[in-house]
ROSE-4610 file (N, C-alpha, C; in Angstrom, 1 decimal, always signed):
// ROSE-4610
residu = [M/M/M/H/H/H/V/V/V/S/S/S/I/I/I/E/E/E/I/I/I/V/V/V/R/R/R/D/D/D/S/S/S/D/D/D/T/T/T/E/E/E/C/C/C/P/P/P/F/F/F/D/D/D/P/P/P/H/H/H/A/A/A/E/E/E/R/R/R/L/L/L/V/V/V/V/V/V/F/F/F/H/H/H/R/R/R/R/R/R/Y/Y/Y/R/R/R/G/G/G/T/T/T/H/H/H/S/S/S/F/F/F/A/A/A/S/S/S/P/P/P/E/E/E/E/E/E/A/A/A/R/R/R/R/R/R/W/W/W/A/A/A/K/K/K/E/E/E/E/E/E/G/G/G/W/W/W/K/K/K/V/V/V/F/F/F/P/P/P/V/V/V/Y/Y/Y/A/A/A/Y/Y/Y/I/I/I/H/H/H/S/S/S/G/G/G/V/V/V/V/V/V/L/L/L/R/R/R/A/A/A/S/S/S/E/E/E/E/E/E/G/G/G/N/N/N/P/P/P/F/F/F/S/S/S/D/D/D/P/P/P/W/W/W/D/D/D/S/S/S/G/G/G/F/F/F/F/F/F/G/G/G/L/L/L/L/L/L/L/L/L/L/L/L/S/S/S/R/R/R/K/K/K/E/E/E/W/W/W/G/G/G/R/R/R/K/K/K/I/I/I/T/T/T/L/L/L/Q/Q/Q/Q/Q/Q/A/A/A/N/N/N/A/A/A/L/L/L/L/L/L/D/D/D/T/T/T/Y/Y/Y/T/T/T/Q/Q/Q/W/W/W/A/A/A/N/N/N/G/G/G/D/D/D/C/C/C/W/W/W/G/G/G/Y/Y/Y/V/V/V/V/V/V/R/R/R/V/V/V/G/G/G/N/N/N/R/R/R/E/E/E/D/D/D/S/S/S/C/C/C/W/W/W/G/G/G/F/F/F/I/I/I/G/G/G/E/E/E/D/D/D/A/A/A/V/V/V/K/K/K/E/E/E/A/A/A/A/A/A/Q/Q/Q/E/E/E/A/A/A/A/A/A/R/R/R/R/R/R/L/L/L/L/L/L/E/E/E/E/E/E/A/A/A/L/L/L/E/E/E/E/E/E/E/E/E/L/L/L/E/E/E/R/R/R/A/A/A/W/W/W/K/K/K/E/E/E/A/A/A/A/A/A]
num = [1/1/1/2/2/2/3/3/3/4/4/4/5/5/5/6/6/6/7/7/7/8/8/8/9/9/9/10/10/10/11/11/11/12/12/12/13/13/13/14/14/14/15/15/15/16/16/16/17/17/17/18/18/18/19/19/19/20/20/20/21/21/21/22/22/22/23/23/23/24/24/24/25/25/25/26/26/26/27/27/27/28/28/28/29/29/29/30/30/30/31/31/31/32/32/32/33/33/33/34/34/34/35/35/35/36/36/36/37/37/37/38/38/38/39/39/39/40/40/40/41/41/41/42/42/42/43/43/43/44/44/44/45/45/45/46/46/46/47/47/47/48/48/48/49/49/49/50/50/50/51/51/51/52/52/52/53/53/53/54/54/54/55/55/55/56/56/56/57/57/57/58/58/58/59/59/59/60/60/60/61/61/61/62/62/62/63/63/63/64/64/64/65/65/65/66/66/66/67/67/67/68/68/68/69/69/69/70/70/70/71/71/71/72/72/72/73/73/73/74/74/74/75/75/75/76/76/76/77/77/77/78/78/78/79/79/79/80/80/80/81/81/81/82/82/82/83/83/83/84/84/84/85/85/85/86/86/86/87/87/87/88/88/88/89/89/89/90/90/90/91/91/91/92/92/92/93/93/93/94/94/94/95/95/95/96/96/96/97/97/97/98/98/98/99/99/99/100/100/100/101/101/101/102/102/102/103/103/103/104/104/104/105/105/105/106/106/106/107/107/107/108/108/108/109/109/109/110/110/110/111/111/111/112/112/112/113/113/113/114/114/114/115/115/115/116/116/116/117/117/117/118/118/118/119/119/119/120/120/120/121/121/121/122/122/122/123/123/123/124/124/124/125/125/125/126/126/126/127/127/127/128/128/128/129/129/129/130/130/130/131/131/131/132/132/132/133/133/133/134/134/134/135/135/135/136/136/136/137/137/137/138/138/138/139/139/139/140/140/140/141/141/141/142/142/142/143/143/143/144/144/144/145/145/145/146/146/146/147/147/147/148/148/148/149/149/149/150/150/150/151/151/151/152/152/152/153/153/153/154/154/154/155/155/155/156/156/156/157/157/157/158/158/158/159/159/159/160/160/160/161/161/161/162/162/162/163/163/163/164/164/164/165/165/165/166/166/166/167/167/167/168/168/168/169/169/169/170/170/170]
x = [-42.5/-43.6/-43.7/-43.8/-43.9/-45.3/-45.5/-46.8/-46.7/-47.6/-47.6/-49.0/-49.1/-50.4/-50.2/-51.0/-51.0/-52.3/-52.3/-53.5/-53.4/-54.5/-54.6/-55.8/-55.6/-56.8/-57.7/-59.0/-60.1/-60.9/-60.7/-61.4/-62.8/-63.2/-64.5/-65.4/-65.2/-66.1/-67.4/-68.5/-69.8/-70.2/-71.1/-71.6/-72.3/-72.1/-72.6/-74.2/-74.8/-76.2/-77.0/-78.0/-79.0/-80.1/-80.4/-81.3/-82.8/-83.1/-84.4/-84.5/-83.4/-83.4/-82.8/-81.9/-81.2/-81.0/-81.1/-80.9/-80.3/-79.3/-78.7/-79.1/-79.9/-80.4/-79.6/-78.8/-77.8/-78.3/-78.1/-78.5/-77.3/-76.1/-74.9/-74.5/-74.0/-73.8/-72.7/-71.7/-70.6/-70.8/-71.7/-72.0/-73.4/-73.5/-74.9/-75.4/-76.7/-77.3/-78.0/-78.5/-79.2/-80.7/-81.2/-82.6/-83.3/-84.6/-85.4/-86.1/-85.7/-86.4/-85.9/-86.9/-86.5/-85.9/-86.3/-85.9/-85.8/-85.1/-85.2/-86.6/-87.4/-88.8/-89.6/-89.4/-90.1/-89.7/-88.4/-87.9/-88.4/-88.5/-89.1/-90.6/-91.3/-92.7/-92.9/-92.1/-92.1/-91.8/-90.7/-90.2/-91.3/-92.0/-93.0/-94.2/-94.6/-95.7/-95.3/-94.1/-93.6/-93.1/-93.1/-92.7/-91.2/-90.5/-89.0/-88.7/-87.7/-87.2/-86.2/-86.3/-85.4/-84.4/-83.2/-82.1/-81.4/-81.3/-80.5/-79.0/-78.3/-76.9/-76.1/-75.0/-74.0/-72.7/-72.0/-70.7/-69.6/-68.4/-67.2/-66.3/-66.0/-65.3/-64.0/-62.9/-61.6/-60.6/-60.0/-59.1/-59.8/-61.1/-61.9/-63.3/-64.2/-65.5/-65.9/-66.4/-67.0/-68.4/-69.3/-70.7/-71.2/-72.2/-72.7/-74.2/-75.0/-76.4/-76.6/-77.4/-77.7/-79.1/-79.8/-81.2/-81.1/-79.9/-79.8/-78.9/-78.8/-78.0/-76.6/-75.8/-74.4/-73.6/-73.2/-72.4/-70.9/-70.5/-69.1/-68.8/-67.6/-67.3/-66.7/-66.5/-65.9/-66.9/-67.4/-68.5/-68.0/-66.7/-66.3/-66.2/-65.9/-65.7/-66.8/-67.9/-69.0/-70.3/-71.3/-72.7/-73.6/-74.9/-75.9/-75.5/-75.7/-75.3/-76.5/-77.4/-78.6/-79.4/-80.1/-80.9/-80.6/-80.6/-80.4/-81.8/-82.3/-83.6/-83.4/-84.1/-84.0/-85.4/-85.6/-86.9/-87.2/-88.4/-88.9/-89.2/-89.6/-89.9/-88.7/-87.5/-86.2/-85.5/-85.6/-84.9/-85.7/-87.0/-87.9/-88.5/-89.3/-90.0/-89.0/-88.2/-87.3/-85.9/-85.7/-84.4/-83.7/-82.5/-81.8/-80.8/-80.5/-79.4/-78.1/-77.8/-76.6/-76.6/-77.7/-77.7/-77.4/-78.0/-77.8/-76.3/-75.7/-74.3/-73.4/-73.7/-72.9/-72.9/-74.1/-74.2/-73.4/-73.5/-72.8/-71.3/-70.8/-69.4/-68.9/-69.6/-69.3/-69.3/-70.3/-70.4/-69.3/-68.9/-67.8/-66.5/-66.3/-65.1/-65.1/-66.2/-66.3/-66.1/-66.8/-66.6/-65.2/-64.5/-63.1/-62.1/-62.6/-61.7/-61.0/-61.6/-61.0/-61.6/-61.3/-61.8/-60.7/-60.8/-59.6/-60.0/-58.9/-59.0/-57.7/-57.7/-56.5/-56.2/-54.9/-54.4/-53.6/-53.9/-53.1/-52.6/-51.3/-50.7/-50.0/-50.3/-49.6/-49.2/-47.8/-47.3/-47.9/-48.6/-49.2/-50.6/-51.1/-52.5/-52.7/-53.8/-54.1/-55.5/-55.8/-57.2/-57.2/-58.2/-58.3/-59.8/-60.0/-61.3/-61.2/-62.3/-62.3/-63.6/-63.6/-64.9/-65.0/-63.9/-63.9/-63.9/-64.7/-64.7/-64.1/-62.9/-62.3/-61.1/-60.0/-58.8/-59.0/-59.8/-60.0/-60.6/-61.6/-62.4/-61.5/-60.6/-59.8/-58.7/-58.1/-57.1/-57.6/-58.8/-59.4/-59.7/-60.2/-60.6/-59.3/-58.3/-57.0/-56.4/-56.4/-55.8/-56.6/-57.9/-58.7/-58.4/-58.3/-58.0/-56.6/-55.6/-54.3/-54.3/-55.1/-55.2/-55.8/-56.8/-57.5/-56.6/-55.9/-55.0/-53.8/-53.3/-52.2/-52.7/-53.9/-54.4/-54.6/-55.1/-55.2/-53.8/-52.9/-51.5/-50.9/-51.1/-50.6/-51.2/-52.5/-53.3/-52.7/-52.6/-52.0/-50.6/-49.8/-48.4/-48.4/-49.3/-49.4/-49.9/-50.9/-51.3/-50.2/-49.4/-48.3/-47.3/-46.9/-46.0/-46.5/-47.8/-48.4/-48.3/-48.6/-48.5/-47.1/-46.1/-44.7/-44.3/-44.8/-44.4/-45.1/-46.2/-47.0/-46.5]
y = [+15.9/+15.8/+14.3/+14.0/+12.6/+12.1/+10.9/+10.2/+8.8/+8.5/+7.2/+6.7/+5.4/+4.7/+3.5/+3.5/+2.4/+1.6/+0.3/-0.5/-1.3/-1.3/-1.9/-2.8/-3.9/-4.8/-4.0/-4.2/-3.5/-4.6/-4.8/-5.8/-5.3/-4.1/-3.5/-3.3/-3.9/-3.7/-4.3/-3.6/-4.1/-5.2/-6.1/-7.1/-6.5/-7.0/-6.4/-6.7/-7.5/-7.7/-6.6/-6.2/-5.3/-6.2/-6.1/-7.1/-6.9/-5.8/-5.6/-6.2/-6.5/-7.0/-8.4/-8.8/-10.0/-10.7/-12.0/-12.7/-14.1/-14.4/-15.8/-16.5/-17.6/-18.4/-19.7/-19.8/-20.8/-22.0/-23.2/-24.5/-25.4/-25.0/-25.8/-26.2/-27.4/-27.9/-27.1/-26.6/-25.8/-24.3/-23.8/-22.4/-22.1/-21.1/-20.8/-19.5/-19.6/-18.4/-17.6/-16.5/-15.7/-15.7/-16.7/-16.8/-17.7/-17.8/-18.6/-19.7/-20.0/-21.1/-22.5/-23.4/-24.7/-25.6/-25.2/-26.1/-25.2/-25.7/-25.0/-25.0/-26.0/-26.0/-24.9/-24.7/-23.6/-22.2/-22.1/-20.8/-20.6/-21.6/-21.5/-21.1/-21.7/-21.3/-19.8/-19.4/-18.0/-17.1/-17.4/-16.6/-16.5/-17.6/-17.6/-16.7/-16.8/-16.0/-14.5/-14.2/-12.8/-12.2/-12.9/-12.4/-12.4/-13.3/-13.4/-14.6/-14.4/-15.5/-16.3/-17.6/-18.5/-19.2/-19.2/-20.0/-20.9/-22.2/-23.1/-22.6/-22.6/-22.3/-23.4/-23.7/-24.7/-24.1/-24.8/-24.2/-25.2/-24.7/-25.5/-24.9/-25.7/-25.2/-26.0/-25.2/-25.8/-24.6/-24.3/-23.1/-21.8/-21.7/-20.6/-21.2/-20.3/-20.7/-20.1/-20.9/-20.4/-20.8/-19.8/-20.0/-19.9/-20.8/-20.7/-21.1/-20.4/-20.7/-21.7/-22.7/-23.6/-24.2/-24.3/-24.9/-26.3/-26.8/-28.2/-29.1/-28.7/-29.5/-28.9/-29.7/-29.2/-28.9/-27.6/-27.3/-27.6/-28.1/-28.3/-29.8/-30.2/-31.6/-32.3/-31.7/-32.3/-32.6/-33.9/-34.3/-34.2/-34.3/-34.3/-32.9/-31.9/-30.5/-29.6/-30.1/-29.3/-29.9/-29.1/-29.5/-28.4/-28.8/-27.8/-26.9/-25.6/-24.6/-23.8/-23.5/-22.8/-22.2/-21.1/-20.5/-19.0/-18.6/-17.1/-16.6/-15.7/-15.1/-13.7/-13.4/-12.1/-11.5/-10.3/-9.6/-9.2/-9.7/-9.2/-7.7/-7.2/-5.8/-5.0/-5.4/-4.7/-5.1/-6.4/-6.9/-6.9/-6.9/-7.0/-8.4/-8.6/-9.9/-10.9/-10.6/-11.5/-11.5/-12.3/-12.4/-13.7/-13.5/-14.6/-15.3/-16.5/-17.2/-16.5/-15.9/-15.1/-13.9/-13.2/-12.1/-12.7/-13.8/-14.4/-14.8/-15.3/-15.7/-14.5/-13.5/-12.2/-11.7/-11.7/-11.3/-12.2/-13.5/-14.5/-14.4/-14.0/-13.8/-12.7/-11.6/-10.4/-10.8/-11.6/-12.0/-13.0/-13.8/-14.8/-14.0/-13.0/-12.1/-11.5/-11.0/-10.3/-11.3/-12.5/-13.5/-14.1/-14.1/-14.6/-13.5/-12.2/-11.2/-10.4/-10.5/-9.8/-8.3/-7.6/-6.3/-5.3/-4.1/-3.2/-1.8/-1.0/+0.4/+1.0/+2.3/+2.9/+4.2/+4.6/+5.9/+6.4/+7.5/+8.1/+9.4/+9.6/+10.9/+11.4/+12.7/+13.4/+14.7/+14.9/+16.1/+16.2/+17.3/+17.5/+17.2/+16.6/+16.2/+14.7/+14.4/+13.0/+12.7/+11.5/+11.0/+9.5/+9.1/+7.7/+7.3/+6.0/+5.4/+4.0/+3.4/+2.1/+1.4/+0.1/-0.7/-1.2/-1.4/-2.0/-3.5/-4.1/-5.6/-6.0/-6.7/-7.2/-6.3/-6.9/-6.2/-5.2/-5.6/-4.7/-3.4/-3.5/-2.3/-1.3/-1.8/-0.9/-0.3/-1.1/-0.6/+0.5/+0.3/+1.3/+2.6/+2.5/+3.7/+4.4/+3.7/+4.3/+5.0/+4.4/+5.0/+6.3/+6.3/+7.5/+8.6/+8.2/+9.2/+9.8/+9.0/+9.5/+10.5/+10.1/+11.0/+12.3/+12.3/+13.5/+14.4/+13.8/+14.6/+15.1/+14.3/+14.8/+15.9/+15.9/+17.0/+18.2/+18.1/+19.3/+19.9/+19.0/+19.5/+20.2/+19.6/+20.2/+21.6/+21.6/+22.9/+24.0/+23.6/+24.6/+25.0/+24.1/+24.4/+25.3/+25.1/+25.9/+27.3/+27.4/+28.7/+29.5/+28.8/+29.4/+29.9/+29.1/+29.5/+30.6/+30.7/+31.8/+33.1/+33.0/+34.3/+34.8/+33.9/+34.3/+34.9/+34.4/+34.9/+36.2/+36.5/+37.7/+38.9]
z = [-31.2/-30.3/-30.0/-28.7/-28.2/-28.3/-28.9/-28.9/-28.3/-27.3/-26.7/-26.6/-26.9/-26.8/-25.8/-24.8/-23.9/-23.9/-24.1/-24.1/-22.8/-22.1/-20.7/-20.6/-19.9/-19.6/-18.7/-18.9/-18.1/-17.4/-16.1/-15.4/-14.9/-15.2/-14.8/-15.9/-17.1/-18.2/-17.9/-18.2/-17.9/-18.9/-18.4/-19.3/-20.5/-21.7/-22.9/-23.1/-22.2/-22.3/-21.7/-22.4/-21.9/-21.3/-20.0/-19.4/-19.8/-20.5/-21.0/-22.4/-23.0/-24.4/-24.5/-23.7/-23.8/-22.4/-22.4/-21.2/-21.5/-20.8/-20.9/-19.7/-19.9/-18.8/-18.8/-17.8/-17.7/-16.9/-17.5/-16.8/-16.8/-16.7/-16.7/-15.3/-15.1/-13.7/-13.0/-13.8/-13.2/-13.1/-13.9/-13.9/-13.4/-12.6/-12.1/-12.8/-13.1/-13.6/-12.5/-12.8/-11.8/-12.0/-12.6/-12.9/-11.8/-11.9/-11.0/-11.7/-12.9/-13.7/-13.2/-13.0/-12.5/-13.7/-14.9/-16.0/-17.3/-18.3/-19.6/-20.2/-20.0/-20.5/-19.8/-18.5/-17.8/-18.4/-18.7/-19.2/-20.6/-21.4/-22.8/-22.7/-21.8/-21.7/-21.3/-20.3/-19.9/-21.1/-21.8/-22.9/-24.0/-24.3/-25.3/-24.9/-23.6/-23.1/-23.1/-22.9/-22.7/-24.0/-25.1/-26.4/-26.6/-26.1/-26.3/-27.3/-28.1/-29.0/-28.2/-28.4/-27.6/-28.5/-28.1/-28.9/-27.9/-28.1/-27.3/-27.4/-26.3/-26.3/-25.9/-26.6/-26.3/-25.9/-25.1/-24.7/-24.9/-25.4/-25.5/-24.4/-23.3/-22.2/-22.1/-22.4/-22.4/-22.4/-21.3/-21.2/-21.6/-21.2/-21.6/-22.0/-22.3/-22.7/-24.0/-24.9/-26.2/-26.2/-26.5/-26.5/-28.0/-28.3/-29.7/-29.6/-30.3/-30.4/-31.6/-31.4/-32.5/-32.3/-33.4/-33.3/-33.8/-34.1/-34.6/-33.7/-32.4/-31.5/-31.3/-30.6/-30.3/-31.5/-31.7/-32.9/-32.8/-31.6/-31.4/-31.6/-32.1/-32.4/-31.2/-30.1/-29.0/-27.9/-27.8/-26.9/-25.4/-25.1/-23.8/-23.2/-24.0/-23.5/-23.9/-24.5/-24.9/-24.6/-24.6/-24.4/-24.2/-23.8/-23.6/-22.4/-22.6/-21.6/-21.0/-21.9/-21.5/-22.6/-22.4/-23.4/-23.5/-24.7/-25.0/-25.3/-24.5/-24.7/-25.3/-26.4/-27.0/-27.1/-26.6/-26.6/-28.0/-28.4/-29.7/-29.7/-28.6/-28.5/-28.8/-28.4/-28.6/-29.9/-30.2/-31.4/-32.7/-32.5/-33.7/-33.9/-34.8/-35.0/-35.6/-36.5/-37.2/-36.6/-35.7/-35.0/-35.6/-36.1/-36.8/-35.9/-36.2/-35.5/-35.6/-36.8/-37.0/-36.0/-35.8/-34.8/-33.4/-33.0/-31.7/-31.5/-32.5/-32.4/-32.4/-33.1/-33.0/-31.5/-30.9/-29.5/-28.6/-28.8/-28.0/-28.2/-29.4/-29.6/-28.7/-28.7/-27.8/-26.4/-26.0/-24.6/-24.3/-25.2/-25.0/-24.7/-25.5/-25.4/-24.0/-23.6/-22.3/-21.1/-21.2/-20.2/-20.1/-21.2/-21.1/-20.8/-20.5/-20.1/-21.2/-22.4/-23.6/-23.6/-22.5/-22.2/-22.0/-22.6/-22.7/-22.5/-22.2/-22.2/-22.8/-23.1/-23.6/-23.0/-23.0/-22.6/-23.8/-24.4/-25.5/-25.0/-25.3/-24.9/-26.2/-26.5/-27.6/-27.0/-26.9/-26.2/-24.8/-24.5/-23.2/-23.2/-24.3/-24.4/-24.0/-23.4/-23.0/-23.2/-23.6/-23.7/-23.3/-22.6/-22.2/-22.2/-22.4/-22.4/-22.1/-21.5/-21.0/-21.4/-21.3/-21.5/-22.9/-23.6/-25.0/-24.8/-25.6/-25.7/-27.0/-26.9/-28.1/-28.5/-29.0/-29.4/-30.5/-31.5/-32.6/-32.2/-31.3/-30.9/-30.2/-29.3/-28.5/-29.4/-30.3/-31.2/-32.1/-32.7/-33.5/-32.8/-31.6/-30.8/-30.4/-29.9/-29.5/-30.7/-31.9/-33.1/-33.4/-33.4/-33.6/-32.6/-31.4/-30.3/-30.6/-31.0/-31.3/-32.5/-33.5/-34.7/-34.3/-33.5/-33.1/-32.3/-31.3/-30.5/-31.3/-32.2/-33.1/-34.0/-34.5/-35.3/-34.5/-33.3/-32.4/-32.1/-31.8/-31.5/-32.7/-33.9/-35.1/-35.4/-35.2/-35.4/-34.5/-33.2/-32.3/-32.6/-33.1/-33.5/-34.7/-35.6/-36.8/-36.5/-35.6/-35.1/-34.4/-33.6/-32.9/-34.0/-34.9/-36.0/-36.8/-37.1/-37.9/-37.1/-35.8/-35.0/-34.9/-34.8/-34.8/-36.1/-37.2/-38.5/-38.8/-38.3/-38.6/-38.0]
């Protein structure tokens, strides 16, 4: 029985941010945000009034972009290729009252992967069976999903083959 797994880049993966729960308000000179705030201070005031937690976001931009939230200034050691990028706003209504820096950075890690094109899909074929899925962010996520799909298809094919063999033997 032939098994093949194909991993393919997915250029149509949706942004991982839920606009009702997360917003990245960009104030970088080379990148434009889709907000209407005149300044970071204005965005902070709005966020406070509306019940959003605010994290300053810094970017390291060199052959890609890496984003990191930090409440203590620029977390990157390269002053030429890094600096203030904008603000990450997280809705307390969606995220809860105690939103941590660790949670903010986990979200930014996923966003960074998405922004840098680390988006994937898979096509798995086992015999005459096929399964495919798209929209995975990160190599680990797509590999795990493709492996699970291959296992499931292989189990189905083996069950079918066992049933066929049983019917022939009976």
